[in-house]
matplotlib code that plots the C-alpha trace (Angstrom):
import matplotlib.pyplot as plt

x = [8.7, 10.6, 13.2, 13.7, 13.9, 16.5, 18.5, 18.6, 19.4, 22.3, 23.7, 23.5, 25.1, 28.0, 28.5, 28.5, 30.6, 34.0, 32.6, 31.7, 27.9, 24.9, 22.1, 19.9, 22.4, 22.7, 18.9, 18.9, 21.7, 19.8, 16.6, 18.6, 20.1, 17.9, 18.3, 16.5, 16.7, 14.0, 11.9, 12.2, 8.6, 9.2, 12.2, 10.5, 7.5, 9.7, 11.7, 8.6, 10.1, 9.0, 10.8, 12.4, 14.0, 15.1, 16.7, 18.7, 19.8, 20.8, 23.1, 26.1, 25.8, 25.8, 28.8, 30.7, 29.9, 27.7, 24.4, 23.4, 20.4, 19.3, 16.5, 13.8, 13.8, 10.0, 9.3, 12.1, 10.4, 11.0, 14.3, 15.6, 18.0, 20.7, 23.3, 26.8, 29.6, 31.2, 27.8, 27.5, 31.0, 30.1, 26.9, 28.8, 31.2, 28.4, 25.9, 27.9, 28.2, 24.5, 23.7, 26.0, 24.4, 20.9, 21.7, 23.0, 19.9, 17.7, 19.6, 18.5, 14.9, 13.6, 12.6, 8.9, 9.3, 11.3, 8.7, 5.9, 7.7, 8.2, 4.5, 3.4, 5.6, 4.3, 0.7, 1.5, 3.2, 0.4, -2.2, -0.5, -0.4, -4.2, -4.6, -2.8, -4.2, -6.6, -5.2, -6.4, -9.4, -8.7, -9.9]
y = [57.8, 59.0, 56.3, 57.5, 61.1, 60.3, 58.2, 60.9, 63.6, 61.5, 61.1, 64.9, 65.5, 63.2, 64.8, 68.3, 67.4, 68.3, 71.8, 72.1, 72.2, 70.0, 69.4, 71.6, 74.5, 74.2, 74.5, 77.5, 79.2, 78.4, 80.0, 83.2, 83.4, 86.2, 89.9, 91.2, 90.1, 87.7, 87.8, 85.0, 84.0, 83.8, 81.5, 79.4, 78.8, 78.1, 75.5, 74.2, 74.7, 76.8, 80.0, 78.5, 75.8, 78.4, 80.6, 77.6, 76.7, 80.3, 80.7, 78.6, 80.2, 83.6, 82.8, 81.7, 84.9, 83.2, 84.9, 88.2, 88.7, 92.3, 94.4, 95.1, 98.9, 98.8, 96.9, 96.8, 93.8, 91.6, 90.3, 90.1, 87.4, 88.1, 85.9, 87.4, 87.3, 84.3, 82.6, 83.1, 81.7, 78.6, 78.2, 78.5, 75.7, 73.5, 73.8, 71.5, 68.9, 69.0, 68.9, 65.9, 63.9, 65.0, 63.8, 60.5, 59.9, 60.9, 58.6, 55.6, 56.2, 56.2, 59.7, 58.9, 57.5, 60.5, 62.9, 60.9, 60.9, 64.7, 65.1, 62.9, 64.6, 68.0, 66.8, 65.4, 68.6, 70.8, 68.5, 68.5, 72.3, 72.6, 73.2, 72.3, 69.7, 70.9, 71.0, 68.5, 69.6, 70.9, 68.9]
z = [0.8, 3.9, 3.3, -0.3, 0.8, 3.5, 1.0, -1.6, 1.0, 2.3, -1.3, -1.8, 1.6, 0.7, -2.7, -1.2, 1.9, 0.2, -0.4, 3.3, 2.6, 3.3, 1.0, 3.2, 3.1, -0.7, -1.0, 1.3, -0.7, -3.9, -2.4, -1.8, -5.3, -6.5, -7.3, -4.2, -0.6, 0.5, 3.6, 6.2, 5.4, 1.7, 2.2, 4.8, 2.6, -0.5, 1.5, 3.3, 6.7, 9.7, 10.7, 13.7, 11.6, 9.0, 11.7, 13.0, 9.4, 8.7, 11.8, 10.5, 7.0, 8.5, 10.8, 7.7, 5.9, 3.2, 4.0, 5.5, 7.8, 7.8, 9.2, 6.7, 6.1, 5.5, 8.7, 11.3, 13.0, 10.0, 8.5, 5.0, 3.8, 1.2, -0.4, 0.2, -2.3, -0.5, -0.5, -4.3, -4.7, -2.6, -4.6, -7.9, -6.8, -5.5, -8.4, -10.8, -8.1, -7.4, -11.2, -11.8, -9.0, -10.0, -13.6, -12.3, -10.3, -13.2, -15.4, -13.3, -14.5, -18.0, -19.2, -18.9, -15.4, -14.3, -15.6, -14.0, -10.7, -10.9, -11.7, -8.9, -6.4, -7.6, -7.1, -3.7, -2.5, -3.6, -2.0, 1.4, 1.7, 1.7, 5.4, 8.6, 10.8, 13.5, 17.0, 19.5, 21.6, 25.1, 28.0]

ax = plt.figure().add_subplot(projection="3d")
ax.plot(x, y, z, "-o")
ax.set_aspect("equal")
plt.show()
C-alpha cells in the first residue's frame, strides 16, 4: 500500500508542479477552502498529520501569501488558518488539474472496482484511528 500511495502522490506532484504546488500543499489548501477559518487541530485531524508537520507544511504557503495564520480571538494560545485570496486563486487553477488526473486514475478501474477500493480505504482509515499504540514500557 505504501508503494501505491507514493506512486499516486508522485503523479499528483508532477501534475501540479507547473502550478508551483505539491499534492500535499493542494490538500492543505483544499482543507482551508471553507467559509470560516479552521483551527490547527481541525486541519491536522482532517489531513491525518500531527501539528508539527502541519506547521512545517504551512510555512511556505504563508510566505507565498496563500494562507494566513492568525491568533484565535477566543483563545490567544491557539491559531486559526485561513485561505487568502491568492490561495483561493491557486486552488481554483489547481482543481481542474487534480480532477483530470483523478478521473484518469479512476478510469483505469471499472466502476465497481473503484467503488470497492474507496469503500475498503474508508474502512481501513476508520479502523486505524481507533487508538494510538501504547508507548514502550520504561526500564
